C-alpha positions as CSV (number, residue, x, y, z in Angstrom):
1,X,-15.3,13.4,27.9
2,X,-13.1,12.4,30.2
3,X,-15.3,9.6,32.1
4,X,-16.1,8.5,28.5
5,X,-12.5,8.2,27.1
6,X,-11.6,6.2,30.1
7,X,-13.8,3.5,29.7
8,X,-13.0,3.4,26.1
9,X,-9.3,3.5,26.6
10,X,-10.0,-0.1,28.3
11,X,-10.4,-1.3,24.8
12,X,-7.7,0.5,23.3
13,X,-5.3,-1.1,26.4
14,X,-6.5,-4.5,25.8
15,X,-6.5,-4.4,21.9
16,X,-2.7,-2.9,21.9
17,X,-1.8,-5.6,24.1
18,X,-3.2,-8.4,21.2
19,X,-2.1,-6.4,18.6
20,X,-1.3,-9.3,16.4
21,X,-4.8,-10.8,16.6
22,X,-6.5,-7.8,15.3
23,X,-8.5,-8.3,12.0
24,X,-7.4,-5.1,9.4
25,X,-9.1,-3.8,6.5
26,X,-7.3,-1.2,4.6
27,X,-9.5,2.0,3.5
28,X,-7.0,4.0,1.5
29,X,-3.2,4.7,1.5
30,X,-1.8,5.0,5.1
31,X,-5.2,4.9,6.3
32,X,-6.2,2.1,8.1
33,X,-9.2,1.2,10.4
34,X,-9.8,-1.9,12.8
35,X,-12.3,-3.3,14.7
36,X,-10.5,-1.3,17.7
37,X,-11.6,2.0,15.9
38,X,-15.0,1.1,15.6
39,X,-15.7,0.0,19.2
40,X,-14.3,2.8,21.0
41,X,-16.3,5.4,18.6
42,X,-19.3,3.4,19.6
43,X,-18.9,3.4,23.4
44,X,-17.6,7.5,23.1
45,X,-20.9,8.2,21.2
46,X,-22.6,6.2,24.1
47,X,-21.4,7.5,27.1
48,X,-21.3,10.9,26.2
49,X,-25.2,10.7,24.5
50,X,-26.3,9.7,28.4
51,X,-25.4,13.2,29.7
52,X,-26.2,15.3,26.4
53,X,-28.4,13.2,24.1
54,X,-29.3,16.0,21.8
55,X,-26.4,16.4,21.0
56,X,-25.0,16.0,16.9
57,X,-21.9,14.1,16.0
58,X,-18.6,14.3,13.7
59,X,-16.8,11.1,13.9
60,X,-14.2,9.8,12.1
61,X,-15.5,6.2,11.1
62,X,-19.3,7.3,10.6
63,X,-19.6,11.0,9.6
64,X,-22.1,13.2,11.0
65,X,-24.8,11.9,13.1
66,X,-27.6,15.0,13.5
67,X,-29.6,14.6,16.7
68,X,-32.6,17.3,18.0
69,X,-29.4,19.7,18.4
70,X,-28.3,20.1,14.9
71,X,-25.8,23.2,16.2
72,X,-24.3,21.3,18.8
73,X,-21.4,18.5,17.5
74,X,-19.5,16.2,19.7
75,X,-16.2,15.7,17.3
76,X,-14.7,12.6,17.7
77,X,-11.5,10.5,16.5
78,X,-11.4,7.0,18.4
79,X,-7.7,6.5,17.6
80,X,-6.0,9.4,16.4
81,X,-2.6,7.4,15.0
82,X,-4.6,4.5,14.1
83,X,-0.9,3.0,12.0
84,X,1.4,3.5,15.3
85,X,-1.1,1.6,16.8
86,X,-1.4,-1.4,14.2
87,X,2.7,-1.4,14.1
88,X,2.4,-1.6,17.9
89,X,4.0,1.8,18.2
90,X,2.8,3.5,21.6
91,X,1.8,6.6,20.5
92,X,-1.8,7.4,19.8
93,X,-4.5,9.1,21.2
94,X,-8.0,9.6,21.4
95,X,-9.6,12.6,20.8
96,X,-13.0,14.7,21.7
97,X,-14.1,18.3,21.1
98,X,-17.2,20.1,21.7
99,X,-18.2,22.5,19.1
100,X,-21.1,24.8,19.4
101,X,-22.4,27.2,16.6
102,X,-19.3,26.4,14.4
103,X,-16.9,27.3,17.5
104,X,-15.3,24.9,19.5
105,X,-15.7,25.6,23.2
106,X,-13.8,22.7,24.9
107,X,-11.4,19.7,23.5
108,X,-9.4,16.3,25.2
109,X,-6.8,14.2,23.9
110,X,-6.5,11.4,25.8
111,X,-3.3,9.1,25.5
112,X,-4.1,6.1,27.0
113,X,-0.9,4.3,26.8
114,X,1.3,7.5,28.8
115,X,-2.1,8.0,31.0
116,X,-1.7,11.5,29.9
117,X,-5.1,13.6,29.7
118,X,-4.7,17.0,27.8
119,X,-7.9,19.1,28.1
120,X,-9.1,22.8,27.9
121,X,-12.3,24.9,28.1
122,X,-12.7,28.1,26.3
123,X,-11.9,30.9,28.7
124,X,-10.7,28.2,31.1
125,X,-7.1,27.7,30.3
126,X,-5.4,24.6,29.0
127,X,-4.2,21.1,31.1
128,X,-2.4,18.1,31.4
129,X,-3.5,15.7,34.7
130,X,-5.1,18.5,36.2
131,X,-1.4,20.8,36.2
132,X,-2.2,24.0,34.0
133,X,0.2,24.2,31.0
134,X,1.4,26.7,28.4
135,X,2.9,27.2,25.2
136,X,7.0,27.1,25.2
137,X,8.6,30.9,25.0
138,X,11.4,29.9,22.6
139,X,12.0,32.7,19.6
140,X,14.4,31.5,17.7
141,X,13.1,28.8,15.0
142,X,16.6,27.2,14.6
143,X,16.2,26.2,18.3
144,X,12.7,25.2,18.1
145,X,11.3,21.6,17.5
146,X,8.3,21.4,15.1
147,X,5.9,18.4,14.4
148,X,4.8,18.2,11.0
149,X,3.8,15.4,8.2
150,X,4.8,17.5,5.3
151,X,6.8,15.9,3.1
152,X,9.3,17.4,1.4
153,X,9.7,20.4,3.4
154,X,12.7,19.2,5.0
155,X,14.2,20.0,1.6
156,X,13.2,23.3,1.2
157,X,13.9,24.3,4.8
158,X,16.6,22.0,6.4
159,X,17.1,24.0,9.4
160,X,14.2,23.1,10.5
161,X,14.0,20.3,13.1
162,X,11.6,18.4,12.5
163,X,9.4,15.5,13.7
164,X,6.9,13.4,11.9
165,X,5.0,11.9,15.1
166,X,2.2,10.0,13.3
167,X,-0.4,11.3,15.7
168,X,-1.7,15.2,14.8
169,X,-3.9,15.1,18.0
170,X,-0.5,14.3,20.0
171,X,1.3,16.6,18.2
172,X,-0.9,19.7,18.8
173,X,-1.2,18.3,22.4
174,X,2.4,18.6,22.6
175,X,2.8,22.4,21.2
176,X,0.2,23.3,24.0
177,X,2.7,22.1,27.0
178,X,5.8,23.5,25.4
179,X,7.3,20.0,23.9
180,X,7.1,21.5,20.8
181,X,7.4,24.7,19.4
182,X,5.0,24.9,16.3
183,X,3.0,22.2,14.2
184,X,1.7,22.4,10.3
185,X,0.3,19.8,8.8
186,X,-1.3,19.5,4.9
187,X,-4.3,18.2,3.6
188,X,-5.6,17.0,7.4
189,X,-9.4,15.8,8.4
190,X,-11.3,18.5,11.3
191,X,-11.4,15.4,13.8
192,X,-7.7,15.1,14.3
193,X,-7.3,18.6,15.1
194,X,-10.6,19.9,16.6
195,X,-9.8,19.4,20.2
196,X,-6.1,19.9,20.0
197,X,-7.2,24.1,18.6
198,X,-8.5,24.8,21.5
199,X,-5.9,23.2,23.8
200,X,-3.1,25.2,21.9
201,X,-5.2,28.3,22.2
202,X,-5.9,28.3,25.5
203,X,-2.3,27.3,26.8
204,X,-1.2,31.1,25.1
205,X,-0.7,29.6,21.5
206,X,-1.5,30.6,17.9
207,X,-3.4,28.4,15.7
208,X,-5.1,29.6,12.0
209,X,-8.4,30.2,12.2
210,X,-10.3,27.0,11.4
211,X,-14.4,27.1,11.8
212,X,-17.3,24.5,11.1
213,X,-17.3,21.3,9.4
214,X,-16.0,21.2,6.2
215,X,-15.4,17.7,4.0
216,X,-12.4,19.2,2.4
217,X,-8.6,18.7,3.9
218,X,-7.4,21.5,6.2
219,X,-4.4,23.1,6.2
220,X,-3.5,23.7,9.6
221,X,-0.3,26.1,11.1
222,X,0.4,26.7,15.0
223,X,3.0,28.0,17.1
224,X,3.8,29.5,20.4
225,X,3.4,33.6,19.4
226,X,7.1,34.1,19.5
227,X,7.8,32.3,16.6
228,X,4.3,31.8,14.8
229,X,4.9,34.9,12.3
230,X,8.1,33.5,11.3
231,X,6.8,29.8,10.5
232,X,3.9,31.5,8.5
233,X,6.6,33.0,6.2
234,X,9.0,30.4,6.2
235,X,5.4,28.1,5.1
236,X,4.3,30.7,2.7
237,X,5.6,28.8,-0.5
238,X,4.9,25.1,0.8
């Protein structure tokens, strides 16, 4: 996974440096796809298939690719934070997760610009660039920093300190290493959060149960164990 990301990142870094020359097509509100997305996805699929040629794929751009092992999936988002990428904002990431029989057992989130690799394996902890990470220990919601895309939540709970970074994968990675204390997001795709889910859990955090591929949008909630239930109560009506 690391080798695949490192190879793909060369394309991302090169194109990010020439952002004004990218050909962009719009596929929906706030949802763009670029040539870079497609090239990066192809590299990731090719590299991962070299070592695990029978594994299937779930990807943002291509959808499902069924191979011999139909209960083992690589879940790929080639560039999470595409809108940031297109506007020259250096906050986006490659996200890869491995799901076996509906359970995510490993995940990796690579920020090529900051050169930060977040990764986790089931029962083996979470790491950033080979250093172990843990979620924060804060227990007072008013002292916490949350990440969310949820428009209008500030009107309901103005006391919450919120950030909307435009990159769900890095939001979860930051939750895992204690930069954020909680995270919530409505109507999101599996490939945006699959790797982050296990990174948060292996870092000692709590996250709502998400199993298997779903075509519908997902509502995700995550936080350190001291504030998770308090956060859930706050968001009950949202």
